[in-house]
N, C-alpha and C positions, 0 to 999 in steps of 0.2 A: 382818855376822856376827861371831862372836867365837870364839876358841879357848878361852875360859873353861871350866873343868871344871864350873862350876855350871850345868848344862844345865837348861833349862826344859821342853824338848820332846824326846820320844823316839820313834823309829820303833816302831810296834807290835811288829814282829818282833824288836826288840832286848830286849824285856821278857818275862821268863818270868812266867807267870801272867796275862798279858794276851792276849786274842784277840777276834776279832769275835764279838759276842754271838750266841747261837743265835737263829734267826728273823730275822737281819739279813744283808743281802748284803755280801760282801767286794768292795768296788768297785775294788780294785787291778787295774790293767790296763784299766779302763773309760775311754772317751773322756770329755772334759769339754767342755761346750758353754756358750757365753756367752748373754747375754740375747737375742741375735739368731740363736741356733741355729748359730753358727759354732763349729767344733771348735777349741779353743785348746790342747789337749794331752791327756795321759793321766795318770790317777792312778797315781803311782809308789809312794807310801807313805801310811800313815795315821799322823798324829802325835798322840801322847798327852801330856797333862800329868798327871803322877803325883799332884799335889795335887788336881786336879779328878777324877782317876781315870776319865778317859774320853778318847776321841778328840776333839780340838778343831780339827784342821786336816786337810785333804787336801793332800798334797805332790804337786804337779803338774809333770810334765816337760813343758815348754812346746814347742809346735809351732814348728819352724824359721821358718815364714812369719811367725808372730807376733813372733818375736825380731827378724827383719829389719825389720818394720814399726815396732817401738818401740825401736830400738837407741839412741836418744839419751838420753832422760830419763824419769823417772817422776813428777815433780811440777812445779809451777809454777816460774817463774824465781826465782832467789835474791832478786832485787830485790822480789819480791812478799812477802818475809818468810818464805819456805819454802826450805829447802836443795834444791839440784838434785843429783840422783844420777845417775851413769853406770853402765850395766850393762857388765860386762866380758866378754870372750871366755870361754866355758865356764860362764857363769852362765845356766843354762837351766831352773831350777826356781823355782816360786813356791808360796805357800800360799793356800788358800781356807778361811776359817772354815766349820766344819761346818754352822752354822745358815744359811749363805748358799747351801748346796748342796741340790739336789733330785734324788732318785734316780728314774730311770726303769728299774725292775727288769725290765720286760718287754723293753725294747730294750737293756738293759745300757749305759746311759750316765748321767753326772751332768751336771746343768745348773745354771745360776744365772740367775735372772730379774733379778737386781739389778746385775750387772756386765757391761759390754759389752767387745768385743774391744779397743777403743781404750784402755779403762781397764786391761785386762790387759797390753796392749802397752807401756804406760808404767809398769807396776809394776816396782819394784826386785826383781830376781831374785837367786838365790844358786846356788852350786855344790852338786851332790849331795854330801852328807856334811858340809857346813858346819854348825856349831852355830848355831842361830837364837836371837838374843838378843831381849830384851823390846823395846828401842827399834825393832827391825825390825818386830816384831808390831804395835806401836802405830802406826808410820808407815804400815804397809800397811792397817790398819783405817781410818786417817784418809784414805788415798788411795782405797780402795774406797767409802767413805761420802761422799767429797768434803767432809769436815768436819775442818778443821785445828784446831778448837777442842776436840777430845776431849782432855781433860787427863790427864797422866801421873801426877799425885800419887796415891798410895794405890791405884793401879790394878792392881798385880800380884796382890794378894790376891783382889779381886773381879772381875778382868778377865774371867774365863771365865763370869761370870754375865750378861754382856751378851747382848743378843738375837742377835748374830752367831754365838753358840755354842749357841743353843737348839735342839739336835737331837742325836741320838746314834745310833750304829750298833750 
């Protein structure tokens, strides 16, 4: 994360003039379930990219059991050509791209059929209130997709056109 004032993502409730669109559910407070129907946390915030003018991520407060399960790292060994990251105490949030989330409005939960609890457990987390930078977003998409070849050049402008963001609330 970064303390840079050039923020890319904003909490929906930080922005005047932004709200959950009519006829869409406000999923804040809903449980989040993985591909195996295991609860991994609760939606804490909706994150908006002002350039895309829409919600692009769910900010999830991660369940304590999942944190304990994945306390070591979130990617392959550094010797495999990928940096290894450690999650620190207090880092109990992660983001899920909106296009990877499925709403169950009847039962009031969010699920993802594409990410399992093991992948979430190994994901790099952040502290509530941290500024999320683009390298974190890129690394998390690579991690969720299991694809370290997703290239970073010229990605910021068209990044939210990716299929992972093809959904809106």
